[in-house]
C-alpha positions in Angstrom: 0.0 0.0 0.1 1.4 3.4 -0.9 1.1 6.1 1.8 -0.3 9.3 0.7 1.6 12.4 1.8 -0.2 15.3 3.3 -0.7 18.0 0.8 1.1 20.6 3.0 3.8 18.3 4.2 6.3 19.7 1.8 5.6 23.2 3.1 6.2 22.2 6.8 9.7 22.9 8.0 11.0 22.2 11.5 12.8 25.0 13.4 15.5 24.4 15.9 17.5 26.3 18.3 21.1 26.8 16.8 23.7 25.2 18.9 23.6 22.9 21.9 20.5 23.1 24.1 22.7 22.6 27.2 24.6 25.8 26.3 21.4 27.6 26.0 20.4 26.7 29.6 23.9 27.8 30.7 23.5 31.1 28.7 20.1 31.8 30.4 21.6 31.1 33.7 24.6 33.4 33.2 22.1 36.1 32.0 20.0 35.7 35.1 23.1 36.2 37.3 24.1 39.4 35.3 20.4 40.7 35.6 20.5 40.4 39.4 23.9 42.1 39.5 22.6 44.9 37.3 19.5 45.2 39.4 21.7 45.4 42.6 23.8 48.1 41.0 20.7 50.1 40.1 19.4 49.8 43.6 22.8 50.8 45.2 23.0 53.8 42.8 19.4 55.0 43.6 20.5 55.2 47.4 24.0 56.8 46.6 23.5 59.0 43.4 26.0 61.6 44.2 28.8 59.1 45.1 28.1 57.1 42.0 28.0 60.2 39.7 31.3 61.3 41.2 33.1 58.3 40.8 31.6 57.4 37.4 33.6 60.3 36.1 36.9 58.6 36.9 36.1 55.8 34.3 37.6 55.9 30.9 34.6 56.1 28.5 36.9 56.1 25.6 38.1 52.7 26.4 34.6 51.5 27.3 33.3 52.6 24.0 36.1 51.2 22.1 35.5 47.8 23.7 31.8 48.1 22.8 32.8 48.5 19.2 35.4 45.6 19.4 32.8 43.1 20.8 30.1 44.1 18.4 32.5 43.6 15.6 33.7 40.2 17.0 29.9 39.1 17.2 29.7 40.2 13.5 32.7 38.0 12.7 31.0 35.0 14.5 27.9 35.5 12.3 29.9 35.5 9.2 31.8 32.3 10.5 28.4 30.5 10.9 27.2 31.5 7.6 30.4 30.3 6.1 30.2 26.8 7.6 26.6 26.5 6.6 27.8 27.1 3.0 30.4 24.4 3.4 33.2 27.0 3.4 35.5 25.6 6.2 38.5 27.8 5.6 36.6 30.9 5.5 34.8 29.8 8.7 38.0 29.3 10.4 39.3 32.6 9.3 36.2 34.4 10.6 36.5 32.6 14.0 40.1 33.7 14.2 39.1 37.3 13.5 36.5 37.2 16.3 39.2 35.9 18.7 41.5 38.8 17.6 38.7 41.3 18.4 38.3 39.5 21.8 42.0 39.9 22.2 41.7 43.6 21.7 39.2 43.7 24.3 41.3 42.0 26.8 44.3 44.4 26.2 42.1 47.4 26.4 40.3 46.2 29.6 43.6 45.2 31.2 45.0 48.8 30.6 41.9 50.1 32.3 42.1 47.8 35.2 45.8 48.2 35.6 45.2 52.0 35.9 42.7 51.5 38.8 44.7 48.9 40.6 47.8 51.3 40.4 45.8 53.9 42.2 45.1 51.5 45.0 41.5 51.0 44.0 40.0 47.8 45.3 36.7 46.1 46.0 36.6 47.8 49.4 37.4 51.4 48.2 33.8 52.4 48.1 30.5 50.9 46.9 30.9 52.2 43.3 34.1 50.7 42.7 32.9 47.4 44.4 30.2 47.2 41.7 32.5 48.4 39.0 35.2 45.9 39.6 32.8 43.0 40.3 30.8 43.6 37.1 33.7 44.3 34.7 36.1 41.7 36.0 33.3 39.0 35.9 32.6 40.0 32.4 36.2 40.0 31.6 36.4 36.3 32.7 33.5 35.5 30.4 35.3 37.2 27.5 38.5 35.1 28.0 36.2 31.9 28.3 34.6 32.9 25.1 37.9 33.2 23.4 38.9 29.8 24.6 35.7 28.2 23.2 36.2 30.1 19.8 39.8 28.8 19.8 38.8 25.3 20.3 36.1 25.3 17.5 38.4 27.2 15.2 41.2 24.5 15.6 38.5 21.7 15.0 37.4 23.6 12.0 41.1 23.8 10.7 41.0 19.9 11.2 37.9 19.6 9.1 35.9 18.3 11.9 32.8 20.3 10.8 30.8 20.5 7.6 27.5 22.1 6.3 25.6 19.5 7.7 27.3 19.1 11.0 28.5 22.2 12.9 26.5 22.5 16.1 29.7 23.3 18.0 30.2 26.4 15.9 26.7 27.7 16.6 27.0 26.9 20.2 30.3 28.8 20.5 28.6 31.7 18.6 25.6 31.7 21.0 28.1 32.0 24.0 30.1 34.8 22.4 26.9 36.8 21.4 25.8 36.5 25.1 29.1 38.1 26.2 28.5 40.8 23.7 24.9 41.4 24.8 25.9 41.7 28.5 28.6 44.3 27.8 26.1 46.3 25.7 24.1 46.6 28.8 27.0 47.0 31.1 28.7 49.8 29.4 26.0 52.5 29.3 24.7 51.4 32.9 28.2 51.7 34.6 30.0 54.1 32.4 27.3 56.5 30.9 23.9 56.7 32.7 23.8 59.4 35.3 
């Protein structure tokens, strides 16, 4: 007996979340942590407006803005990498991943310069409540950038070894999802801590 196909079966397409589902749970957990930290910052600021406004002026907004541009650019490179592997262009994918890692490297260098300047002035978590939040938020995010670079480096190396193809590249999408999360957090963190008065 021949099975008849449903007349709309060919029009039906399944949608899926790009990357590994476990990573998405991890990303959601990380976003929750950052959201709670941002909320705590907002409440502390509301109770100490003059102190926060004063010490906010000591931050280097130029470096903060440059790092925003760097991370957004890095996320764009990751998008290009995913598009390349979907088209079966392994070498191009690897190159875009390396470009994203380099963008992350610029962030690390600029952020290190900024943090070194603060530490050289004797600023620590106990200096005042503003610097406690500034250092906690930015150093926590800094560690996420480094982890993101490590993840991208692993998939870039595996891409170089031709582990992935147009049909099988979940790891690259997973790495990209994590990197976009890191970018998104900074896009909120930068105006909140450096700009909004």
